Steps between C-alpha positions, in 0.01 A plus 500: 500500500492195725599515864843371396484177699674210329257272321711357218852478366756747626695743281834403353783497755730795551839396359834576665846370415615500863785739419302828505675599825838356401656161458327232704835408656517830692475468879140515621567817700620677182189386309280626786673838489449519124136395539437785744660750264296358211169529685571851624588613146230309307204433730487716814240774476357354181145388432406216269166392357407135533374386160236259632341721768575845361615595851777752555755363749763715666850377580641670806810485715334269755411236239852517359659465843281199577590347165869513579479417872371156403730442202715224648516269198686584181196453274299731722754778451520423127121540475508866609523650147169328420297686765341757268403259219377244755267758657381600154422140392400323822154352546297581809455173687308614807420794724457484875457730797825613659543314827789709628348696792760776457402556136136400461353850553717669237555198273187283510567277195781271387504373141708200394617487139682219319724498194760288327868590485779330309859558611736336253342159446319480836131589521352638822156577637500840664264643759470874533313675778322829434343682793209741460438802719157617612499765225569241229873562451684176423867434563745215470587376846661161477837341482492382140827319551348263756219407265687327222468122509574263215186463290515121508529499878225320686495778759332829438686827517558635848301787647652753739480426870322826574170673446197343347677260272632266769160337547473375142570127456834422335340305217270779386696623197355328194730319262588770251492446128618753244232638271538470123590824325208694357472767230486774765841382634666593172 
């Protein structure tokens, strides 16, 4: 197996209708409440395997709380039901040393993944952060909702303002392109 770093086309986007949490006309606060309930019921405490790296990634309460604390835009909240399939499909873009002095001893590595997400007719590039402990345990630790940017946007997806990721240049996420389906996808 390769190291999982992106070298070619990305997997097909995760598809959402935008109504998985309820009608899109609901007040944002109601959607956020539904998103929290969804994540607690469907993601918290779960592990997923990333198809490209083979890595097992845990989804804990802290990652979920961070996801929702930064979910200020409607499409960010609507993206929440895609967390598990995004982690499963995302391509590893880069790995760097954790620069957060409070975490670096217990969590020395920060991995940045990228994936495509379609909500309704809008396509987004998504950045996901996975942190790795000294004993090799990997866990989701990023506000997914703050990572969605329109795919045709000239700006790259935003990284969190904490930890190791804040030093990465804004334009570092490569332009993502969906991969053609293969026989093993069937």
